[in-house]
N, C-alpha and C positions, 0 to 999 in steps of 0.2 A: 328727263322727268322734271316737271315744275316743282318748285319749292312748296311745301304745305303752307296753308294759311297760318299766319302768325298773329296771335292775340297776346297782348301784355295785360296783366291784371295787377293792380296795386291799389292801396287805399288813396294815396295822393297821386293825382295825375300830372301830366306835363305842364298844365296851366290851370289857373283858376280865374273865375270871373268876379269882378267887383263892380260897384256902382259909384261913379264919381259924385261929389257934392252937387254938381250941376245936373245930375240925372243921366249922364252918359255912361253906357256900359263899356268897361275896359277889360282886357284880358292881360294877365300877368304870368310870367314864367313861374312854374311851381318851384317850391323851395327844396333844398336838400340835394345830396349827391346822386340820388336815383335818376333824376331827370337828365343830368349831365351824362351819366353813364350810358343811358339808353338812347340818347339823342342820335348818336352815330348809327345805331342799328336802324332806327326809324328812318333816318335820312337816306340810307343806302338800300334798304329793303322794303320799307313800308310795313305798317302794322296797324291793327286796331288796338287802341289803348282803352281798356275798361277801368274806370276809377270811381271812387265815391264822390258824390256831390257834397263838397265840404262847406262852402259858403252859401249864404242865402241866394246870392246871384247864380251860383252853380245850380242850385235847386230850380230856380226860375228857368235857366237854360235847359235843364233836363226835362222839365215839364213841357216847354215849347217844342223840344225835339221829339217828344212822344216815343221814347225808346229807340230812336235812331241816332247814329253818330253825328257829331258836328265837326266841321273842318276848321282847324285853327292854324294860323301862320305865325310862327314866332322865331326870331333870329334866323330867318331864311330857311327854316325847316317846316314842312307841312305835317300836321298831326291829324289823325282821324280819332276822335275821342268820343267814347260813349260814357256819359255821366250817369251814375246810378244813384237814385234817391232812395234812402232808407227812412223809415219812421224816425222822427227827430229824437224821441225818447230812447228808442233802440240804439241809435247811433251814439247818443251821449253815454249810455251804459257800455257799449262796445269800446269807445275810445277813452273815456275818462274814468272808468272803473276797472276794465279788464286789460286792454292794451297798454294804457298808461293810467295807473302805474304798475299793475300787478306783473304783467309779462316783462315789461321793460326793466322793472326792479329785479326780477328773478334773473334775467339774463345779464345784468350788470352787477349782480351781487350787492344790491343796494339796501336790502331789508335789514333792519336791526331786529333780529328774530326774537329777542327777549320782549319786544314791544309790538311788533307788527310783522306781517299783516294778520288780521283776524278775518277768517273766512266765515261769514255769516250768511243768513238767507239773502241779504242784499246782494252779496257777491255771486251767490248761486243763481239768483234771478238775473243778474247782469250778464252772466254767462249764457243762460238759456234764452233770455229775451233781449239780448244785446249782441254779444259777440257772435253767437250762432246765427242770429237773424241777419246781420250785415254780411257775414260770409255767405249765407244762402242767397242774399240779394245779388252779390257779385257773381256767384256761381250761376245763377239763373240768367244773368245778362251774358255771361261768357257762353253758356250753352246755346242761347238763342242766336248768338253771333256766329257760331260754328255749325249751325244746322245745315245739313247737306254737304258739308265739306269733308272730303276723304282725308283721314289721318291728319287732323289739324294739330298745330303746335301751340301750346299755351305756356307762357312764361309768367309765373306768379312771383310776387315779391313781398318779402319781409314778414314780420311777426303779426301783422294785422290779419293775415289770410291763412292761418294754419289749418283751419278745418275746411276751407274751400275746395281743396283738391279731392277730398272724399266724395263730395257731391258731383263734381265733374266726372270723376272716374266711374261712379255708379251709372251715370247716364250715358257716358261715351267711353267705353273701355278701349276704343281704338285711338283715342287722343293721346298725344305725347305731352306729358306734363313735366315741367321743370320749375323748381322753386329755389330762388336765391334769398338767403337770409343775410341781411346787411348788418346785423348787430352780433355781438358775441354769442356763442352757444356755451352755456355754463355746464358745470359738471353735474352728475346724477343727483347728488344730495340736494342741490339747490331746487330741483324740480319737485322734491317731496313736499314743498310748501303747498302745492296745489292738491286738491282732492283727486283721488285716483281717477274718477270719472273724467274730470277736465283734462288731466295730463294725458290720459290714454286717447282721448279724442284728438288732442294736439298731435301726438305721435302717429296715430293711425292716419291722420290727415296728411302729415308730411310724407309718410311712407306710401301714400297713394300716388306720389310722384315717381317718375322714372329716374330723375336725377335731382339731388339736392345740392346746392352750392353754398359754400361759405368763403370768407375772405382768407382763412388761414388753415394750415394742416392741424393746428391745435384745436380749432373749433370742430373740424371733422372728427378728430379723435374723441372729443367730448361727446359728440352726437352718437357715435358708434357705442361708446361706453353706456350712454343713456339707454339705447335700444337693448343692449345686452342685459343691463341691470334692472331697468324699469319695466320693460316689455317681455324680457326673457326670450327674445327671438335670436336667430342665428346671425352672427356677425362675422364677416371676413375682413379682418384689419388689413391684410396684405393687399387685397384688391380694392378695398374701400367700398364695401357692399353690404347691404342688409338683406337677408333672405327671409321672406315672410309671405304667408298666404299663397304659396306657389309662384311668387313673383320676386324680382330682384330690383332693389333701388340702389343706384350708385350714389356715393357721397364724395364730393370733389371740392378742392380748394381753387378759387379763382381770385387772386388778389386784384383789387380794383386800382387802376392807375389814374393819373390826372390828365386833364385836357391841356397839355402844355401850350398848344397853339393859341387857345383861348386866353390863357394866362399871359402869353407874350404880347398878344394884341392889347390886352388891358394894360399891361405894364408900360407899353409904349404910347398910351393914349394921353391926350392933353388933360383929361379929367384927373387921371392919376398924377400927372406932373404937377397939377395945381396943389394937390394934397401933399406931394413931396416937398414942394417949396415951403409950405407952412411947417411941415415936420422938421425939415432941416434948419429952419430959422430958429426953432425952439430947442433943438437937439443939444444934449449934454455930451459928455465924453462917451457914455455907454447907453445903449438902448436895449431894454428887454421888452419883448412883446408876448402876448398870448391873444389868439383869435379863436373864440369858442362860442357855443351856445351856453347860456346860463343854466346848464343842466347839472344835476347832482353827480352824474357819472364823470364830469369833467374835472372834479377835484379842485375847484377854484379856491376854496377856503384854505386848503393846505398849501397851495401855491403862494398865496399872499402871506401866509404865516411863515413859510420858509424864507421869503424875501425880507420879512420883518427880522427874523433871526440873523440873516446875512448882514443886514445893516447894523444890528446890535454888535455882532462879532467883528465887523470890518468897518469901523466908523470912517476910515479913510475914503470910502466910496460915497459918503454923504455929499449931496449936491453935485455929484459927478455922474449919477445914473438915474434914469427914469424908467419906470415900468408902465407901459401903456397896455391896458387890458381892454380889448375890444370884444364885448360880450353881446350876443344877440338874445333878447328875451325869449324864453322857451316855456311853453305849456303853462301859461299864467292862470289858466282855469283849473289847474291842479294845486291843491293847498300846499303840498310839500315844496313845489317850485316857487310859489309866492314867498314862502318863509325863507327858502334858500337865497333868493335874490335880496331879501331884506338883510339877511345875515352877511352877505357879501358886502353890501353898502356900509353896514355897520363896522365891519372889520377894516375896510379901506379907510374909513374915518379915523379909526383908532391908530392905524399905522401912520397915516399922514400927520395926525396930531403928535404922535410920539417922535417922529423923525423930521418932519417938514420944517421949513424956514419961511421967512416972509416972501421969498421969491423962488422957492423950490417945493414942489409937491411930489413925493416919491412915487406914488401910484396915481396914474391918470386913468380913471375908470370911465369908459364910454359904453353906454348900454343902448345900442341901436344897431341896425343892419345897414352896412354901406360897403359893398364889395370893392369899389375903386379905392376907398380910403384904406381898406384892409390891405390891398395890393401895394399901396404906397409904403405901408409899414413892413410888408414882406421884404421889400427891396432894401431896407436900411437897418434891419435888426442886427444886433451883435449876439443876442441870445433869444431863441424861441423856446418858450416853455410849453411843453405838452406833458402834463403829469396825470393824465386821466386815471381814474380808479380802474375802469375797464372800458375799452372802446373797440367797436367792430373793426374799424380800420384807422380812422383819423386822417383825412386827406390834407388837413392844414400842415401836418408834418411833412407832406410831400410837396404841396404847393409853394410854401414859403421859401424853402431852399432852392426851388427851381428858378426863382427870379431874384434871389438875394444878390446884392452887389458888394457885400462887405465880408465875405467868407464867414457868415454868421454860423454860430454853433447851435445845435438842436439838443435840448434836454428832452428825453423821450422816456415815458413810462414803459416799463417792461410788460405792462398789461394792455398795450394797444396792439391792434392787429398789424399796424405798420411796422412795429418793432421786429417782426419776423423777417422783413426785408431790409430795414434800415439800421438795425441795432449796432452793427459793427462801425458805422460812421457817425453815430450820435453818442451823447453821454447818457447812458442808461441810468434810470433811477427807479427805486421802489416808491410807488405813489404814496405810501403811508409813512415813509421815513423822512420827516421834515428836516432833520439835521443833514442827511445825505443831500437833500435838495438844496439846502443852504450852501453846503460845501461845493456842490456842482455849479451853482451860480458863480461862486468865487473862481472856481477852476476855469469856467468858460470865459469870464471877463479878464482873466490873466493868462490865458493860453498863448503859447508861442505862435507867432504869425504863420510859421511854416506848417505847424500842426493844424491850425485853423484852415489853411488853404488846402491841405491834403484831404481833410475830412469833408470840407465843403465841395471840393471838386468831385470826390467819389459820390457824395450825396446827389449832386446834380446829374451825374451819369445814371445812377440807379433810378431816380424818379422820372427821368425822361425815357427810360427803356420801354416802359409800359404805358399805354394810354387806354382809354375806354374801348377803343377798337380792338385791341389785343384781348382785353377782358371778354368782350362779346365773342370774338373769333374762337377762343378756347372753349367757350360754352357750346357754340354751334358745332364745333368739331366733335365734342363728346356726344352731343345729341345725335349727330349722324352715326357715330360709332355705336351708340346704344341701339339705334334703329336697325343698323346692319346686323348687330349681334342677335337682336330679337328675330329678325327675318331668317337668319341662318339657323337659329334654334327651331323655328317652325318647320323649316325644310327638312331637318333631321328627324322630326317626329314621324 
């Protein structure tokens, strides 16, 4: 029996179009781990990828295509992409008012509830005339693409498309819908920030899927708790299932792994070697790194503050250690993110002024995106700092030790999804405990070489056990099992 047609739906697609200063149209790989995770699936099976037209040039391509897919070749993988244009004002409300910051902040516990958020008419309108509109646009494109296909398979992704499954399910009850959420799923009380109408539409939308996937068992448990407490539907914790409206939705954990082969190719490249030579030329006795987006959830300020405390309490390390922070600008059209980046730069200036000398700058702050340069730092760190407030997975915690050559130690927040797999081999920290983080910096930089080697060796084993192919295979296996269970139930009636 042939495999059902596969459609992937996400806000960000595998590629985006831009226009060069000279007028030439170029295509670039889409950002984030989603593209990397799904590339293997597309390469081996083929799929139609439905995504929002995010740039002006994306919109131009979408209009030229007139609702038909475009073929894109990137890194030896062929993609069939259907770009969906939404009204510009609707998309702005969808992305900049609801998805970011409201949903992102809820799911990362970022709101200071004594001050924010205030849900006013503006937010209600952004929900109705932004979030719901863009979800409808994506759903309409998906439905058009599966017309006439028997039992199609639609794999939706992330917090941008929570209400999309409802619309697909209503029109195509025979479609198999699977939704993977790439960010944390927070506990029930955090969702009470949203008006009942909004949160019920989110939960009903997700429960329109046959399977919902998360990175960790903790997120699965939180989702089941939310269904029980907020919707008062029947939940089976043992089986990981929600029973509702005569249907059953499975809730499963699929930890995302890294593409180790891609990392190895990059690590062996001449481009990375050039960055390595410069890094080693300037290297002190110890190198601390962090590679992150400049996102509030990454906890950058507390990381720098803990380094400041470490230098105050251990002056013997002055001029012997450098902290390179490689940050990628994030969501600079959101006011909270602009302010956060300004606070980061200000704090770095204070720490460098307090401890620096004429030829030594304690914190080397780099604010740009450069993957080969990041890989060069991966290879030579003594301590990798990952102290996120909350994080869906955090692939840097897996990528960096995979190619590190110095038995580097990983400081890992207990609130990252990757901690569920890596915690035993890392130095666990509470992301709010600055003194603990300062003590952990000292412990890492003074750790016995034998312990460093044992920890680093085990970390390499764990992070290389799973790759995006395993992540996809586990989901496909569950999709087949759920289909078979549904077919068996129909035969018994």
